[in-house]
C-alpha positions in Angstrom: 143.0 126.8 179.0 143.4 123.9 176.9 142.2 121.4 179.1 139.1 123.6 180.0 138.9 123.3 175.9 140.3 120.1 176.1 136.6 119.0 178.6 134.4 121.3 176.0 135.9 119.6 172.5 134.8 116.0 174.5 131.4 117.2 175.7 130.8 118.2 172.5 131.7 115.2 170.9 129.5 113.5 173.2 125.9 112.0 171.8 123.1 113.6 173.4 120.6 110.7 174.1 116.7 112.2 173.3 114.1 111.0 175.3 112.1 107.8 174.3 108.9 108.8 172.4 106.1 107.2 173.4 104.8 104.1 170.7 103.9 104.9 167.4 101.1 103.0 165.2 98.2 100.6 167.1 99.0 98.0 169.9 98.0 94.2 168.4 94.9 94.6 171.2 93.9 97.9 169.3 94.3 95.9 165.9 92.3 92.7 167.2 90.0 95.5 168.1 89.5 96.7 165.1 89.8 93.5 163.0 86.7 91.8 165.0 84.1 95.6 164.3 84.6 95.5 160.8 84.5 91.2 160.0 80.7 92.1 160.1 80.8 94.7 157.7 83.7 93.0 155.6 81.2 89.7 155.7 78.1 91.2 155.1 79.7 93.2 151.8 81.0 90.2 150.5 77.6 89.1 150.3 76.7 91.1 148.3 78.7 89.9 145.4 78.4 85.8 146.2 76.2 84.6 143.3 73.1 84.3 145.2 71.7 82.3 142.3 71.5 78.8 142.8 71.2 75.5 141.3 71.6 71.2 142.8 70.5 68.1 140.6 70.7 64.8 141.6 70.0 61.7 139.5 69.9 57.7 140.2 69.1 55.3 137.5 65.6 52.6 139.2 65.6 49.7 137.8 61.3 50.1 137.7 58.6 51.5 135.2 58.6 55.5 134.7 54.4 55.1 134.2 54.8 53.3 138.2 57.5 56.2 139.5 55.2 58.4 138.5 52.5 57.8 140.1 54.7 57.9 143.6 56.2 61.8 142.7 52.6 62.9 141.4 51.0 62.2 144.9 52.5 64.5 147.1 50.6 62.5 150.1 53.1 59.5 149.4 55.8 61.8 149.9 56.3 61.3 153.4 57.2 57.8 152.4 59.9 58.1 150.2 61.6 61.1 151.0 62.9 62.7 154.0 60.5 65.4 154.9 58.4 63.0 157.8 58.4 62.7 161.6 61.7 61.0 161.5 63.0 64.3 160.5 60.6 66.9 163.1 57.6 64.8 165.2 55.7 67.3 165.4 55.1 67.2 161.5 51.8 67.6 160.2 51.0 67.7 156.3 47.8 69.0 154.9 46.7 68.5 151.2 44.4 70.8 148.4 44.1 68.9 145.4 44.2 65.7 143.2 47.3 64.8 141.9 48.2 66.5 139.0 48.6 70.2 138.1 47.2 72.2 141.2 47.8 69.9 143.3 49.4 71.2 146.8 51.9 69.9 150.5 51.6 72.4 153.4 53.4 71.6 156.1 54.3 73.0 159.7 56.8 71.5 162.3 58.4 72.6 165.1 61.7 71.8 163.4 60.8 72.2 159.7 58.4 75.1 160.4 56.0 76.2 157.5 56.0 75.7 153.7 54.3 74.9 151.3 54.8 72.7 147.4 52.4 73.1 144.6 52.7 70.7 141.2 52.6 73.0 138.7 53.7 70.7 135.5 52.5 67.3 135.0 53.1 64.5 132.0 52.4 60.5 133.1 55.7 59.0 132.7 57.7 61.9 132.7 57.7 63.5 136.2 56.3 66.8 137.3 57.4 70.3 138.0 56.4 72.2 141.1 56.8 75.7 143.2 58.4 75.2 147.0 57.5 77.9 149.6 59.8 77.6 153.3 58.1 80.7 155.5 60.3 83.7 155.1 62.7 83.0 152.0 62.1 82.7 148.3 60.1 80.2 146.4 61.9 77.3 144.9 61.4 76.3 141.0 61.9 71.8 141.2 61.5 69.8 138.1 61.5 66.0 138.3 62.7 64.3 135.2 61.5 61.1 134.5 63.4 59.3 131.3 62.6 55.2 130.8 65.8 53.8 129.6 66.2 49.8 128.5 65.9 47.9 132.0 64.4 50.5 134.0 64.0 55.3 134.6 66.4 57.7 134.5 65.4 60.1 137.2 66.4 63.9 137.0 65.5 66.2 140.8 66.9 69.5 139.8 65.8 72.4 142.3 67.0 76.3 141.9 66.5 79.5 143.1 67.7 82.3 144.3 68.5 83.8 147.7 67.7 87.7 148.9 71.1 89.5 150.0 73.4 89.7 151.6 72.9 86.5 153.7 71.6 85.0 150.8 75.0 85.1 149.0 76.7 83.1 152.0 73.5 80.8 151.6 73.8 79.9 148.3 76.9 78.7 148.5 75.8 75.1 151.5 72.8 74.8 149.1 74.5 71.9 147.2 75.5 69.7 150.0 71.9 70.5 152.1 69.3 70.8 149.7 71.5 67.6 148.0 71.1 65.8 151.1 68.9 65.3 150.6 67.7 64.9 147.5 70.2 61.9 147.7 67.9 59.8 150.6 64.6 60.7 149.2 66.1 59.3 145.8 67.3 56.6 147.6 63.8 55.9 149.1 62.3 55.9 145.5 64.6 53.4 144.6 64.0 51.2 147.4 60.3 52.0 146.8 60.4 49.7 143.7 62.8 47.4 144.9 62.0 43.8 144.1 
């Protein structure tokens, strides 16, 4: 009887192992899939929170008279000669023009790489520069200013372009405008400088 009781006690003191249950929570693979599923949504939501307006500005000093520089700026037919927006950018690029240099003068372009667009001068003052509106097909218009300030020994040329893009992608695109537009503006101002090099 004692042995039996002893055995019973021993058995009662033993820990009974419970069968392993299935792991709770998501596996790593499922977590990755969920992240990939929600990432586009997160990107779109952040696009609504990011600022959609942009402003890009570049300045250069040119050893030339402001009146002479103004003639190259106000005549849109001359732009392909000093800006990078020419056949080197897109061999299929074709320009057409309406009007004469000054307010209301407009250029239109079309090309396989450059797409379609237009630029119209809305204000012009001899020796001081121009104000214009530029439109790329599929995008809101942008405003541009090329300001000429006569100084000792030459002219300070400040080029500014600004606008607003549609959310949500506009929020992300606006982050790239300084590098995208700024690069072209720098090349153009360099071309304008070389145009008046001695």
